[in-house]
C-alpha atoms as a printed R data frame, in Angstrom:
    type eleno elety resid chain resno      x      y       z
1   ATOM     1    CA   UNK     A     1 30.072 18.586  17.235
2   ATOM     2    CA   UNK     A     2 26.742 16.670  15.771
3   ATOM     3    CA   UNK     A     3 27.220 14.611  13.470
4   ATOM     4    CA   UNK     A     4 24.436 13.447  11.441
5   ATOM     5    CA   UNK     A     5 24.277 10.298   8.833
6   ATOM     6    CA   UNK     A     6 24.167 11.432   4.748
7   ATOM     7    CA   UNK     A     7 21.569  8.839   3.614
8   ATOM     8    CA   UNK     A     8 20.001  8.700   0.463
9   ATOM     9    CA   UNK     A     9 16.489  6.879  -1.439
10  ATOM    10    CA   UNK     A    10 16.407  6.451  -5.390
11  ATOM    11    CA   UNK     A    11 13.897  6.754  -7.221
12  ATOM    12    CA   UNK     A    12 14.309  4.238  -9.999
13  ATOM    13    CA   UNK     A    13 13.169  6.252 -13.249
14  ATOM    14    CA   UNK     A    14 13.422  1.911 -15.313
15  ATOM    15    CA   UNK     A    15 11.035  0.444 -12.905
16  ATOM    16    CA   UNK     A    16  8.949  3.245 -11.284
17  ATOM    17    CA   UNK     A    17  9.945  2.371  -7.919
18  ATOM    18    CA   UNK     A    18 11.359  3.950  -4.845
19  ATOM    19    CA   UNK     A    19 14.266  1.913  -3.772
20  ATOM    20    CA   UNK     A    20 15.771  2.245  -0.327
21  ATOM    21    CA   UNK     A    21 19.302  3.397   1.278
22  ATOM    22    CA   UNK     A    22 20.008 -0.033   2.448
23  ATOM    23    CA   UNK     A    23 19.232 -1.615  -0.908
24  ATOM    24    CA   UNK     A    24 20.723  0.479  -2.961
25  ATOM    25    CA   UNK     A    25 24.227  1.761  -1.204
26  ATOM    26    CA   UNK     A    26 26.468 -0.955  -3.132
27  ATOM    27    CA   UNK     A    27 24.624 -0.986  -6.346
28  ATOM    28    CA   UNK     A    28 25.127  0.504  -9.921
29  ATOM    29    CA   UNK     A    29 21.840  2.404  -9.021
30  ATOM    30    CA   UNK     A    30 23.005  5.022  -7.004
31  ATOM    31    CA   UNK     A    31 25.860  5.602  -9.404
32  ATOM    32    CA   UNK     A    32 23.532  5.673 -11.642
33  ATOM    33    CA   UNK     A    33 21.518  8.421 -10.105
34  ATOM    34    CA   UNK     A    34 24.585 10.384  -8.988
35  ATOM    35    CA   UNK     A    35 25.248 10.021 -12.966
36  ATOM    36    CA   UNK     A    36 21.908 11.082 -13.743
37  ATOM    37    CA   UNK     A    37 20.930  8.096 -15.414
38  ATOM    38    CA   UNK     A    38 17.701  6.841 -14.934
39  ATOM    39    CA   UNK     A    39 17.256  7.298 -11.493
40  ATOM    40    CA   UNK     A    40 17.336 10.344  -9.125
41  ATOM    41    CA   UNK     A    41 19.095 10.347  -5.732
42  ATOM    42    CA   UNK     A    42 17.304 12.306  -3.146
43  ATOM    43    CA   UNK     A    43 18.488 12.988  -0.121
44  ATOM    44    CA   UNK     A    44 17.372 12.240   4.079
45  ATOM    45    CA   UNK     A    45 16.903 16.139   5.453
46  ATOM    46    CA   UNK     A    46 17.857 15.060   8.362
47  ATOM    47    CA   UNK     A    47 14.205 15.271   9.951
48  ATOM    48    CA   UNK     A    48 11.263 13.214  11.389
49  ATOM    49    CA   UNK     A    49  7.344 14.029  10.370
50  ATOM    50    CA   UNK     A    50  4.667 13.123  12.973
51  ATOM    51    CA   UNK     A    51  4.397  9.709  12.499
52  ATOM    52    CA   UNK     A    52  8.469  9.116  12.803
53  ATOM    53    CA   UNK     A    53  8.816  8.624   8.805
54  ATOM    54    CA   UNK     A    54 12.196 10.598   7.838
55  ATOM    55    CA   UNK     A    55 11.585 13.522   5.170
56  ATOM    56    CA   UNK     A    56 13.128 13.160   2.129
57  ATOM    57    CA   UNK     A    57 13.893 15.586  -1.106
58  ATOM    58    CA   UNK     A    58 10.696 15.366  -3.249
59  ATOM    59    CA   UNK     A    59  8.343 14.395  -0.449
60  ATOM    60    CA   UNK     A    60  4.794 16.309  -0.328
61  ATOM    61    CA   UNK     A    61  3.880 17.138   3.064
62  ATOM    62    CA   UNK     A    62  1.133 18.667   4.945
63  ATOM    63    CA   UNK     A    63  2.282 21.095   7.585
64  ATOM    64    CA   UNK     A    64  1.402 24.189   9.769
65  ATOM    65    CA   UNK     A    65  3.416 27.263   9.190
66  ATOM    66    CA   UNK     A    66  4.491 29.785  12.064
67  ATOM    67    CA   UNK     A    67  1.850 32.208  11.387
68  ATOM    68    CA   UNK     A    68 -0.780 29.193  12.234
69  ATOM    69    CA   UNK     A    69 -1.621 29.104   8.576
70  ATOM    70    CA   UNK     A    70 -2.255 24.955   7.262
71  ATOM    71    CA   UNK     A    71 -0.031 24.325   3.936
72  ATOM    72    CA   UNK     A    72  1.546 21.586   1.616
73  ATOM    73    CA   UNK     A    73  4.389 21.566  -0.251
74  ATOM    74    CA   UNK     A    74  6.959 19.144  -1.246
75  ATOM    75    CA   UNK     A    75 10.743 19.326  -0.015
76  ATOM    76    CA   UNK     A    76 13.648 20.397  -2.408
77  ATOM    77    CA   UNK     A    77 17.426 21.622  -2.099
78  ATOM    78    CA   UNK     A    78 17.289 25.196  -2.681
79  ATOM    79    CA   UNK     A    79 21.039 27.224  -2.356
80  ATOM    80    CA   UNK     A    80 21.918 26.571   1.468
81  ATOM    81    CA   UNK     A    81 19.430 24.281   2.975
82  ATOM    82    CA   UNK     A    82 16.261 22.511   2.674
83  ATOM    83    CA   UNK     A    83 13.126 24.405   1.452
84  ATOM    84    CA   UNK     A    84  9.230 23.263   0.971
85  ATOM    85    CA   UNK     A    85  7.685 24.368  -1.899
86  ATOM    86    CA   UNK     A    86  4.151 25.497  -1.225
87  ATOM    87    CA   UNK     A    87  1.864 27.963  -3.533
88  ATOM    88    CA   UNK     A    88  5.021 29.022  -5.402
89  ATOM    89    CA   UNK     A    89  6.569 30.610  -1.867
90  ATOM    90    CA   UNK     A    90  9.988 29.001  -0.857
91  ATOM    91    CA   UNK     A    91  9.413 28.505   2.741
92  ATOM    92    CA   UNK     A    92 12.489 26.631   5.281
93  ATOM    93    CA   UNK     A    93 11.561 23.393   6.094
94  ATOM    94    CA   UNK     A    94 12.998 23.617   9.606
95  ATOM    95    CA   UNK     A    95 10.022 27.002  10.152
96  ATOM    96    CA   UNK     A    96  6.997 23.608   8.748
97  ATOM    97    CA   UNK     A    97  5.244 22.801  12.031
98  ATOM    98    CA   UNK     A    98  4.542 19.624  12.740
99  ATOM    99    CA   UNK     A    99  4.896 17.964   9.330
100 ATOM   100    CA   UNK     A   100  3.414 15.073   7.825
101 ATOM   101    CA   UNK     A   101  4.691 13.133   4.246
102 ATOM   102    CA   UNK     A   102  1.495 12.656   2.327
103 ATOM   103    CA   UNK     A   103  3.679 11.328  -0.249
104 ATOM   104    CA   UNK     A   104  6.576 12.258  -2.702
105 ATOM   105    CA   UNK     A   105  6.308 14.195  -6.618
106 ATOM   106    CA   UNK     A   106  7.653 10.712  -8.178
107 ATOM   107    CA   UNK     A   107  4.777  8.129  -6.920
108 ATOM   108    CA   UNK     A   108  1.750 11.381  -6.719
109 ATOM   109    CA   UNK     A   109  0.999 10.533  -2.843
């Protein structure tokens, strides 16, 4: 069985900054994120982009769709997995080829 680490990063509403898992995992900020108070928990997808950066919920990515079309969208958790919201269509993240993180929905690039 392949076990992947479940990791998060947190958007801190109070300071308008992204906080890494290593910093947040043992702090009150993580509790606040899951309680919906002044912070938002963003889960890692377990997938890396073309620059070997880990993709998280809320990341904005450029990618090539399986039909060869270039697209852009943001990553979110929908029902049973990670999807990319691109042009108001939900696409399976696993079918997005050559993803590249260009920003996130909180820092707006």
